[in-house]
Structure formats: structure tokens, C-alpha cells
N, C-alpha and C positions, 0 to 999 in steps of 0.2 A: 543657484545659491542665493541670488538676490531675492527670490521669492521666499526663501527660508528666513531671510532677515525681516521681511514684512510680516510673516507669520509669527515670528518671535516677538516683534514689536506689538502685534495685535494681542498675543497672549499676555504680554506685560500690561497692556491697557486693561484687558478684561480682569486679570487677577488683581490688579491695582484697584479697580472699581469694586470688585467683590470684597477685598480687604477693607477698603474705605467704608463700605456700607456696614461692616461689622462694628465699627467704632473702636476707639482707642483701648477701651477696657478689656475687650475680649479678643483682640487681634493677637495672634501668636507672634512672638518676636522672631522666630525662624523664618516667617513668611517674607520678611524684608530681604533676608539672604537669598531666598529663592528668586525674588524679583531681580536682585542684583545679578544673580547667576544667569537668568534669562537675558538680561541686558548685555552682560559680558559676552555671552555666546553670540548674540546678534551683532555685537561690535566685531568680534573675531571673524564672523562670516562676512560682514561688510568689508572689513579690511582685506580679507582674502579674495573677495569677489571681484574687485576692480571696478571698471567703468560700468555703470548701469544705465539703462534707457531713462529718458526724461520722466516718463510716467512713473517708473519705480522710484526715482529720486524724489518726486513730488509726493508720492504716497508715503515714502519713508519719512519725509519732513513732517507731514501731518501726523503720522504714527508716533514720531518722536515727541511732538508737542503733547499729544494725548497721553503718551506714556509718562512724560514728565509731570503732567498735572495729576494723572490718576495714581501713579505709583509712588510719588514723592511723599505723600502723607504717611503711608506705612513705613517708609524708610526713615523719615524724620522722627516718627514715634519710636521706632526701634533704637535710634541713636539716643534719644532722650531717655528711654528706659534703661539703656546700658550705662548712661552717665548719671543715673539717679542716686544721689547720696542717701536717700531714704533706705536703700537696700542695706546700708551699713549702720542705720540707726539715726541719721541726721534728718530732721524734719524740714519741710518747706523746700524740697529739691525741685529740679527742673521738670519733673514729671507731674507736679501738683497742677491739676486742671484749673484751679482758681487763679493761677498766675498766667497773665497774658491771654485772657479769654478772646475767642475769635481767631485764634492762630491758625486753625485748620483752613478757614476760608481765605485768610490773608496769604497763607502758604500756597494755596492752589493758584491764586492770582499771581503771586510772585513767581512761581515756577512757569506759568504761561508767559509772563513778561520776559523772564530770563531766557526761555527757549526761543521766543520770537526775536529778541534782540541778538542772540547768538546766531540764529539762522540768517538774520539780515546782515550779519557781520559788523554790528555796531557795539564796540567795546564801551563807547560813551553811554549808550543806552543802558548797558548793564550796570554801570556806575550809578546812573540816575535811579534805576529801579531799586537798588540796594540802599541808596541814600534816602530816598523817599520812605522806604520801609523803616529805616532807623529814625528818621525825623518823626514819623507817625507814632512811634512807640517810645519816644524819648522820655516823656513824663513818667512812664511806667518802669523805666529801666533803673531806677534808683535802688530797688531791692536787689541784693546779690543773686537770689534765685531767679529773679526775672531776667537779669542781664545774662546769666548763664543759659537759661532756656532760650532766650532770643538768639544768642550767638550760636549755640549748638543747632537749634532748629533752622536758622537761616543758612548756615554753612551746609548742613546736610541736605536741605531742600535745593539750594542753588547748585551744589555739586551733582545732585541727582539729575537736575534739569540739564546741566552741561553734559553729563554722560549720555543722556538720551539724545541730545542734539549731536553729540559726537558720532553716534551711529549713522545718522543721516549725512553728516559731513563726510564720513568715510565712504559712503556710497557715491558721493559726488566725484571723488577723485579717481 
């Protein structure tokens, strides 16, 4: 069962990388649900599996960080697309690519930092990561659409990273 968790984490990484390579414009929104389903299945198997050997726990931790980084972009994009007011005729919504440029790279680094701090058991580190991100974007957050995109993207990204790490933590116990 522990091997199945590693396989599912690996599939999440590979599918996340493939979806990220497609780019935000052509990425199907249902793909994020598929990634979330794979991660939920891995979590359920990890929870049911119980104690795992050290090698599997270490591999799961690495897989969790990779899944957090690779799969978080498609998940955050799907959340932004679902919350886009342009779908109902309002312009300048959170899906507008001109708002908060560079967010994909910042998001990948954020997810890696969130996953690393959670695996290290450092709640303070998590606060620092999110605070630094907020301070770095502070000047750009005056526009309502930018603030909305920042909040939605950050929460979706951080929650995805936490969920990925949760699978590895479940294998530890």
C-alpha cells in the first residue's frame, strides 16, 4: 500500500509537469480536479497504510515536495478561472494575465518553501514565507483585481502544498 502512495505521488508530479508545460491558456480546468483526486487517493492510502519504512517516508517527502511544486500551478489556475468575474461580463478579473506578472514562478517557489517548512515542522517558517510574498507584492495590490488574484492564488497554492505534505506526514505516523 505504501508503494501505491509513492506511485500516486509520482503520477501527480508527472501530470502536474505535463499540465504546467501546456500553459494557462490551453490547460483544461478539469485537470486540476484529476490532480486533486490523485492526491486524495494517495492521502487515503497513506492514512490506511500505517507505519512505513524510513526509505518510503523519505521518498514520499521528496515526492510530496515535487507534487506541491509541479501540481500547484494547474490547481491555482483552475481556482482563478473558477473565480473569474469576466465569465459574467466584468473586465479586469483575477484571470487577467497582465495582473501580477511572474506569478507562476513565484507560486512554484512559494509552494516549495511552504512544503519544506511544513516538512520541517516550522509554523514560523510558513508565516515568514507568506509574509515575504505579501511584502514583495504590496505595491501591486492596490488594484482590486490584483488583490483578489493574489489572495486566491496564494491560498490555493499554499493549501495544495499543505495537502501534498499531508500525504508524507500521514506515512510517518
